[in-house]
C-alpha positions, 0 to 999 in steps of 0.5 A: 529457221532465219536468223535475224541480226539485232537492229539498232532500233531492236536496242536502247543505246541512248545515254539520256535521262528519262521521267518516272511517273510515280504514285503520289508521295512515293518519290523518295522510295522509288529513288531509293529503290532504283539507286539500290538496283544499280541505276542512276536516278535523280531525285531533285528535292527543296526544303520548305516550313510546314506549319502543324498546329503545335509546330513548325518543321523544315521538310524536303519535298520534290521539285517535280511531284510524282517524277523520278528521273532516271538515267540510261541507256537502258536496255530492260525496262522490266527492272524499272517498271516493276519497282514498287510506287513506278507507274510509268515512263513519260514518252510520246508516240509510244516511246519513252522520251528522252529529257535533255541533259542540259535541263537535268543539269540545270535542276542539279546545280541549282539544289546543290547551290545554295539559292532558294529554290521552290517549285512554280508552275510552268510559264508558256511565255516570258523573256527567256533570260541568261545568268551573267554572274554569281553561282548559276552563271550560264544557266538560261530560263524565263524571267518572272518579275513581280514587284520588287522581286525576280526569279529565274524558272528553270523547266523541264519542257517535256513535264511542263513543269518548273522551278523558280530560283531568286536571282538578282536581275542585274545579273541576268541578259536576255536572249531572246525568243519565246519557249516552245510548248510540248504536250507530254504523253505518258508511256505505259508498261505496254508502250502505249500513248496515254495523254497526260 
């Protein structure tokens, strides 16, 4: 019997962020279970007002519906994929795809700040800008203008999802270029690539 040494390809040693695709309206439960298992999970939420017949209530909703972010390195995916409410891990070419730590950190800073944030459709074009002052200084995103207001769009390109945050146009500067568009796949437990 030949003993085979484990190669780097056999063990996932990347310490990156991954996106888990969840069942509809199961993001909070998935996040709670994953953190209960000792895993580093991130579920960015925003607060909005919902109108019912008899009242208006403020509710917290996911910025990225049906997605929860998970940080690795993960050597075993079974505890993640068997979590109730988790469908798959988002990936490319049959492998889980990592998300830029800078993109996750930008979303985290916005959620933890006092600025108003909301989901926004992903834009494929627009001016890429950097915030030059205030609590979001240094963040880069796409500037959206409509009449007399401006918003900075922060995107997780792999998911083709964005969030919009209000900014003062005097506090941003253009950094040039257009954003690159990626078309993700969703990796199933068997790691076969399924189009999104």
